[in-house]
C-alpha positions as CSV (number, residue, x, y, z in Angstrom):
1,M,-33.0,-57.0,241.4
2,K,-34.5,-59.0,244.3
3,F,-35.0,-57.0,247.5
4,G,-35.7,-59.8,250.1
5,L,-36.6,-63.3,250.9
6,V,-40.3,-62.9,249.9
7,E,-39.3,-61.7,246.4
8,Y,-36.8,-64.6,246.1
9,L,-39.4,-67.2,247.0
10,M,-41.8,-65.6,244.5
11,G,-39.2,-66.0,241.8
12,L,-39.2,-69.8,242.4
13,F,-42.8,-70.1,241.1
14,T,-41.0,-71.2,237.9
15,I,-40.9,-74.6,239.4
16,I,-44.6,-75.1,238.8
17,P,-44.6,-74.9,234.9
18,I,-41.3,-76.8,234.8
19,T,-42.9,-79.6,236.9
20,V,-45.9,-79.7,234.5
21,G,-43.7,-79.6,231.5
22,F,-41.4,-82.5,232.6
23,A,-44.5,-84.5,233.6
24,R,-45.7,-84.3,230.0
25,I,-42.3,-84.1,228.2
26,K,-42.8,-87.4,226.5
27,V,-46.0,-86.4,224.8
28,I,-45.9,-82.7,224.2
29,H,-44.7,-81.3,220.9
30,K,-41.0,-80.7,220.8
31,S,-41.3,-77.0,220.1
32,Y,-42.3,-76.6,223.7
33,Y,-38.9,-77.8,224.8
34,W,-37.7,-74.2,224.1
35,L,-40.2,-72.9,226.6
36,L,-38.9,-75.4,229.2
37,M,-35.4,-74.2,228.4
38,Y,-36.5,-70.6,228.9
39,L,-38.0,-71.6,232.3
40,G,-35.0,-73.6,233.3
41,I,-32.7,-70.6,232.6
42,D,-34.9,-68.4,234.6
43,L,-35.0,-70.8,237.6
44,L,-31.3,-71.2,237.5
45,F,-30.8,-67.4,237.7
46,E,-33.3,-67.1,240.5
47,L,-31.5,-69.7,242.5
48,T,-28.0,-68.2,242.0
49,A,-28.6,-64.5,241.8
50,P,-28.5,-63.9,245.6
51,F,-25.0,-65.3,245.7
52,V,-23.6,-63.0,243.0
53,Y,-21.8,-59.9,244.4
54,G,-20.6,-56.9,242.5
55,F,-22.4,-54.8,240.0
56,L,-20.1,-55.8,237.1
57,Y,-20.7,-59.5,237.6
58,M,-24.4,-59.0,238.2
59,N,-24.7,-57.0,235.0
60,I,-22.8,-59.6,233.0
61,I,-24.8,-62.5,234.4
62,Q,-28.2,-60.7,234.0
63,N,-27.4,-59.8,230.4
64,I,-26.4,-63.3,229.4
65,V,-29.4,-64.9,231.2
66,H,-31.9,-62.3,229.8
67,Y,-30.7,-62.4,226.3
68,T,-30.4,-66.2,226.2
69,S,-34.0,-66.4,227.6
70,V,-35.5,-64.2,224.9
71,F,-33.4,-66.0,222.3
72,C,-35.2,-69.2,223.4
73,L,-38.5,-67.5,223.0
74,L,-37.5,-66.4,219.4
75,I,-36.6,-69.9,218.5
76,L,-39.9,-71.1,220.0
77,L,-41.7,-68.8,217.5
78,Y,-39.5,-70.2,214.7
79,K,-40.4,-73.8,215.8
80,W,-44.1,-72.8,215.6
81,G,-43.6,-71.8,212.0
82,Y,-42.9,-68.1,212.3
83,L,-41.2,-66.8,209.1
84,K,-41.0,-70.4,207.9
85,N,-40.7,-69.3,204.3
86,N,-38.3,-66.4,205.0
87,K,-35.1,-67.9,206.3
88,S,-33.1,-64.7,205.5
89,V,-35.3,-62.6,207.9
90,Q,-34.9,-65.3,210.5
91,R,-31.1,-65.0,210.2
92,L,-31.3,-61.2,210.3
93,L,-33.2,-61.3,213.6
94,L,-30.7,-63.7,215.1
95,I,-27.8,-61.5,214.0
96,L,-29.6,-58.5,215.5
97,F,-30.1,-60.2,218.8
98,V,-26.5,-61.5,219.0
99,S,-25.2,-58.0,218.1
100,L,-27.2,-56.3,220.8
101,L,-25.9,-58.8,223.4
102,I,-22.3,-58.1,222.3
103,I,-22.9,-54.3,222.5
104,E,-24.5,-54.7,225.9
105,L,-21.5,-56.7,227.3
106,L,-19.0,-54.3,225.8
107,T,-20.7,-51.3,227.5
108,Q,-20.7,-52.7,231.1
109,N,-20.3,-50.3,234.0
110,N,-18.1,-51.6,236.8
111,A,-19.5,-49.1,239.4
112,Q,-23.3,-49.4,239.1
113,L,-26.3,-51.2,237.6
114,K,-27.2,-49.4,234.4
115,T,-30.4,-49.0,232.3
116,P,-30.6,-52.0,230.0
117,W,-31.3,-49.9,226.8
118,Y,-30.1,-52.6,224.4
119,F,-32.0,-55.3,226.2
120,M,-35.1,-53.2,226.0
121,I,-34.6,-52.9,222.2
122,F,-34.0,-56.6,222.2
123,S,-37.3,-57.3,224.1
124,F,-39.3,-54.8,222.0
125,S,-38.1,-56.6,218.8
126,W,-39.3,-59.9,220.2
127,I,-42.7,-58.3,221.1
128,I,-43.1,-57.2,217.5
129,T,-42.4,-60.7,216.2
130,A,-44.8,-62.2,218.8
131,V,-47.6,-59.8,217.8
132,D,-46.9,-60.4,214.1
133,Y,-47.1,-64.2,214.8
134,I,-50.4,-63.8,216.6
135,N,-51.9,-61.6,213.8
136,N,-50.7,-63.8,210.9
137,G,-50.8,-67.2,212.5
138,L,-53.1,-67.8,215.4
139,S,-55.9,-65.7,214.0
140,N,-56.1,-68.0,210.9
141,S,-55.9,-71.3,212.8
142,N,-58.8,-73.5,213.7
143,R,-56.8,-75.5,216.2
144,K,-58.3,-74.3,219.4
145,K,-56.1,-76.4,221.6
146,T,-52.9,-75.0,220.0
147,N,-54.4,-71.5,220.1
148,W,-55.0,-71.5,223.8
149,S,-51.7,-73.1,224.6
150,Q,-49.7,-70.6,222.6
151,L,-51.8,-67.6,223.7
152,L,-51.2,-68.5,227.3
153,I,-47.5,-68.3,226.6
154,L,-47.4,-65.2,224.4
155,F,-49.8,-62.8,226.1
156,P,-48.2,-63.0,229.6
157,L,-44.7,-62.6,228.1
158,I,-45.8,-59.6,226.0
159,T,-47.5,-57.9,229.0
160,T,-44.5,-58.4,231.3
161,M,-42.0,-57.2,228.7
162,I,-44.0,-54.0,228.0
163,Y,-44.3,-53.3,231.7
164,Y,-40.6,-53.9,232.1
165,I,-39.7,-51.6,229.2
166,I,-42.0,-48.7,230.4
167,L,-40.8,-49.0,234.0
168,H,-37.1,-48.8,233.0
169,I,-37.7,-45.9,230.8
170,L,-39.4,-44.1,233.7
171,M,-36.5,-45.1,236.0
172,A,-33.9,-43.8,233.6
173,N,-35.5,-40.3,233.7
174,L,-37.2,-40.0,237.1
175,Y,-35.3,-42.2,239.5
176,N,-33.8,-40.4,242.5
177,K,-33.8,-40.6,246.3
178,E,-37.3,-39.2,246.6
179,T,-38.8,-41.7,244.1
180,E,-36.7,-44.7,245.1
181,Q,-39.4,-46.3,247.2
182,L,-42.0,-45.7,244.5
183,F,-39.9,-47.5,241.9
184,R,-39.1,-50.3,244.3
185,T,-42.9,-50.8,244.7
186,L,-43.4,-50.6,240.9
187,Y,-40.5,-53.0,240.3
188,G,-42.1,-55.4,242.8
189,V,-45.2,-55.6,240.5
190,I,-42.9,-57.6,238.1
191,N,-42.8,-60.4,240.6
192,F,-46.6,-60.7,240.6
193,L,-46.7,-60.5,236.8
194,Q,-44.1,-63.3,236.7
195,I,-46.2,-65.5,239.1
196,A,-49.3,-65.0,236.9
197,S,-47.1,-65.8,233.9
198,Q,-45.8,-69.0,235.5
199,L,-49.4,-70.2,236.2
200,C,-50.3,-69.4,232.5
201,F,-47.2,-71.4,231.4
202,A,-48.3,-74.3,233.5
203,L,-51.7,-74.4,231.9
204,A,-50.1,-73.9,228.4
205,L,-47.9,-77.0,229.0
206,F,-50.8,-78.9,230.3
207,W,-52.8,-78.1,227.1
208,A,-49.8,-78.3,224.8
209,P,-50.6,-80.4,221.7
210,K,-49.4,-84.0,221.7
211,K,-49.0,-84.5,218.0
212,E,-47.3,-82.4,215.3
213,V,-50.5,-82.3,213.3
214,Y,-51.7,-79.4,215.4
215,L,-48.7,-77.2,214.5
216,E,-48.5,-78.4,211.0
217,S,-52.0,-77.2,210.4
218,L,-51.2,-73.9,212.0
219,E,-48.0,-73.4,210.0
220,E,-50.0,-73.7,206.7
221,H,-51.6,-70.4,207.5
222,L,-48.6,-68.5,208.7
223,S,-47.5,-65.4,206.7
224,P,-43.7,-65.1,206.0
225,K,-43.8,-61.3,206.2
226,M,-42.5,-59.2,209.0
227,A,-44.8,-56.8,210.9
228,N,-44.8,-53.2,209.6
């Protein structure tokens, strides 16, 4: 949740990578369109969230936005060649993500914001796929430009998601009136992580490959297996 005007304005930093992306949209590889979609969804949520009232509606909108955003990131990995030779596992991951969203929506609480357990499982699943992609794909690629561009996307996302998961686990067990201010401060760190991420995304889109040959070369080295 946003707590004030400053946090709201910080959330609008998404405009920076979106501007870079659209400035290069005619030349960057089409897989990066999924990153732009992810950023667009995030920006739309940041613009409209302050005008949403009621815990139920906020829960529903947050869940749809968050799940759709991570879904875009999963498709981004697919477009980069992740599990290219294992379509069945790709479909299983998609089914898992959709199932978690449905469960999340069916367990809404009208009275209060709730701990997003299913979304944390959802996010952790994406982290595993991203780490697996890095281990089996980027480490074997000689395309430095593609490497830097993709790492500038994946590392900030992984870092932010891990922080998000740990913070919400702590809040679920330790949050009370005495610790409320502490957790507000810790939650505010997410804003700074997001700003750093947006700057990394802007650089990633600036360095995004222009021709498919970069990614085609990368995909040749990708392993179709899932992470253990």
